[in-house]
C-alpha positions, 0 to 999 in steps of 0.5 A: 567602929572607927577602927573598922572604918580606918582599917581595911577589911579582908573584903576590901583588900580582895576587891582592891587586889582584883581591881589592881589585877584587872587594871594591870591585865587591861593595860597589858592587853592595850600595850600588846594591841599597840605593839601589834598595830605597829606591824599590821597598820590596816588600810584606812577604809572610808566611812561609807565603804561598800561594793559600790565605793572601792578603796583607793587601791582598788580604784587605781586598779579598776581605773587601769583596767577600765583604761585598758578595756577602753583601749582594747575596745578602740583597737577592736573598733579600728580593726572592725573599721579596717575590715569593713573598708577592706570588704567594701573595697573588695566588693567594689573591685568585684563589681567593677570586674564583673561589669567589665566582663559583662560589658565585654560579653555584651559587645562580643556576644556574636563571636562568643556565641558562634565559637561556643556553639562550635566548641559544644558541638565538637565536645557533646555531639549527641544533643546537636545530632538529635536536634538536627534530626528533628529539623530544628535548624530550619525553625531557628533560621525562620525565628531569626528572620521573624525577629528581624522583621519585628525590629525592622524600622523602614521609616528612614528608607525614604530618606535614601531615595535622593542617594539613588546612584549609591543605592543602585551601585550597592545593590549591583555590587552585592547581588551580582559583582561580589558573587563573581569572587566564587569563581577564583575561590573554587579554583583553590586547592584546600582539603577537604573541598568543603572549605573552598565551597563554603567560602564560594557560597558565602560570596553569593549571599546578600549583605548582613542584616544588622552588623552593617547598619550598626557599623555604619551608625557607629562611623557616623555615616548615612544610616538611612542609605545602609538600611535601604541597601540591607532591606532591598538586597536581602529581599531581592537576594532571595530571588537572585541568589539561587541563580548565582549559586547554580551558575557559579558554585554548582557549575564550578563544583560540577553539581547541579543546583536547580534554582527553582526549588532553592527560591521556594525554600528561601521564600518559605524560610526567609521571606515569609518569616520576615514579612510576618515579623514586619506585619506584627510590628506595623499592624499590632503597633508594637514599635515602642515595645520592640524598640525598647527591647531591641538589644534583648531581641538581638541577643536572642537572635544571636543565640538562635543563630549559634544553635545552627553551627552547634547542630551542624558541627555535631553532625560533622564532628568526625570529619572536623576532628580530622581537619588539619589546622594548616588547612583551616588557617589557610581558609581563614586567610582566604576569607580575609583576602576576599573581604579585603578585595570587596572593601577595595573594590567598593571604595575605589568605585565610590571615590569616583561615583557621586552618591547623589545625582545633580546638586550635592545636597548631602555629604558624599563621604557619609554615603560612600562609607555606608556603601563601602561597609554594607556592600562588602559584608555577607550575611551568615543566616542566609548561608545557614539556610542555603546549606541546610536546604542543600542537605549535603548535596555539595559536601558535609554541612559542618565543613561548609559552615565552618569557613563561613563562621570564620569569614563572618567573624573576620569581616566584622573585625576588619570593618570595626578596625576600618570604622575606628580608622575613619573616626580617628581620621575625622578627629585628626582633621577636625583638630588640625582645621581648628 
């Protein structure tokens, strides 16, 4: 029994050998794992590693990516700011340019409208010919004078009474003296003959309805005197102009122009519409409404005025296209000379004629400048009414109107230059005296 305790049995030997083999194999496996760990060395992972807590390497790459993304975002924002600034600057430039164009068009609406009417009539004559056959030109002229009556403010006319010598001379000059220029004009030789005939008719009409008063106001001259001359000369001219046309243009052209029917036609086309407009202004008490829209009504009047040369040019297109450029330029030069003579005549007289009788109560220069401007201008709508009424008795209506259009534009241009000269002269004297 003791020997059995001291001597190992076969089972003991087998267990020990199995333990030894197991221990050997375990230590062998551990040694192999240690050798492999020398080469693998895995990255340390935090205890709470998950998708929201990246490793150190991932953090560095993510930080770099976020910085790059932020930099790209800043660049995109800068580009957007630059684009917005460029767009705003372009929009501002476009707005400034459009405003300049609109201001220019508003300031020069009359010549633009007249030239456009002639150009459209030459390019597309059929609509204008149809309108002329329907008698639209008569109604457009009457509508112009209705608008003139609506916008006619006669409250300041009484203020010009104390300058009655200037008013009297202005009326005589407008209605009786300047029409005499038709005699030498008719002696000129232009082809076609309607060019000089149209200029002769233009010499016989009264002063302008609006531009004379506007230029007088711009020059700082006596606006009340200019308004009195404008209203009075256009009213009296309805009755005096037919006789001047019959005696000067009709006799010079060898054509009989009876004054009676022409007076009746002018009363119907000009005087009655003017009185209707004035009646509506005073009786229905629309002064404030009309005065607030005076510029729009002026544009409407100019538009209606441009329809007349459009229709007449359409009807005379064939002859207008045959017109030589040198003859047209000669007619323009003659018109400039005529207006220069009118300005010189009125200026010389007003240098020596006192505008006020007796004591000098107002500025002589202011009254003289008003007379010089208003008494030297001629109105285009009345020419249109006269030519329309004559109905081709002394020539083609389109050819008669064409030199009147150029004359009307050049007289406004020359008078604008004169007003600018007066303004600069006044500023220079004021600066030198101060």
